[in-house]
C-alpha positions in Angstrom: 103.4 84.6 95.5 102.3 87.9 97.0 98.6 87.9 97.7 96.2 90.3 95.9 95.5 92.4 99.0 99.2 93.3 99.2 99.4 93.9 95.5 96.4 96.2 95.8 98.2 98.1 98.6 101.3 98.4 96.6 99.2 99.7 93.7 97.6 102.3 95.9 101.0 103.4 97.3 102.3 103.8 93.8 99.3 106.0 92.8 99.9 108.0 96.0 103.6 108.5 95.0 104.8 106.6 98.0 107.0 104.1 96.2 110.5 104.1 94.9 111.5 101.4 92.4 114.6 100.1 90.9 117.8 99.2 92.7 119.5 102.7 92.5 116.5 104.7 93.4 115.5 102.4 96.3 119.1 102.4 97.6 119.2 106.2 97.4 116.0 106.6 99.3 117.2 104.1 102.0 120.3 106.2 102.5 118.0 109.3 102.9 115.9 107.3 105.4 112.8 107.6 103.4 112.0 103.9 102.9 110.0 102.0 105.5 109.8 98.6 103.8 111.6 97.0 100.9 110.1 94.3 98.7 112.4 92.2 96.4 111.2 89.7 93.8 112.1 86.1 94.4 113.5 85.9 90.9 115.9 88.8 91.2 119.6 88.1 91.2 121.3 86.7 94.3 123.7 89.7 94.2 120.7 92.1 94.4 119.1 90.1 97.2 122.3 89.9 99.2 123.1 93.6 98.7 119.6 94.7 100.0 119.6 92.2 102.8 122.8 93.9 104.1 121.6 97.5 103.4 118.2 96.9 105.1 119.9 95.3 108.1 122.2 98.3 108.5 119.3 100.7 108.3 116.9 98.5 110.3 114.3 98.4 107.5 112.0 95.3 107.1 112.6 93.4 103.9 110.2 91.0 102.1 111.5 88.7 99.4 108.6 87.3 97.6 106.6 87.5 94.3 108.2 87.7 90.9 109.6 90.5 88.8 106.6 90.4 86.4 104.0 90.6 89.2 105.7 93.5 91.0 106.4 95.4 87.8 102.7 95.0 86.6 101.4 96.2 90.0 103.4 99.5 89.8 102.8 99.9 86.0 106.5 99.5 85.1 108.6 96.9 83.3 111.3 94.7 84.8 111.4 96.1 88.3 112.7 93.6 90.8 112.8 95.9 93.9 110.5 98.5 95.4 110.7 100.6 98.5 107.6 101.7 100.3 108.1 105.3 101.6 104.9 105.6 103.7 104.7 104.2 107.2 101.0 103.4 107.0 101.3 101.5 103.7 104.4 99.7 105.0 102.6 98.7 108.2 99.5 97.5 106.4 101.6 95.4 103.9 103.5 93.8 106.8 100.3 92.9 108.7 98.8 91.3 105.6 101.9 89.5 104.6 102.0 85.9 105.6 103.8 84.2 102.7 107.1 83.9 104.4 109.7 85.6 106.4 110.0 89.3 106.9 113.7 90.0 107.4 114.5 92.8 109.9 
């Protein structure tokens, strides 16, 4: 489970317009080199996880797989969002520093 400090940062990033969400949108922003950090819910499909593990490796973007779809969706005020991209370097760095629930890939 992602801790509340990280969820708070994600919420702030959302309010600041520094987040893309949903598979297509995040992938598009990765291709445009706008995304600094990707977060995927633990309960997203294996296909989605594998796809973004490969994409983030290719583009050298850190990836966190943690939390669940409900928790991530609620934090950004959306429904059924399994993946988010953080587009701001400062938010991305802060989240990575506060994250200690598991591995950051990349």
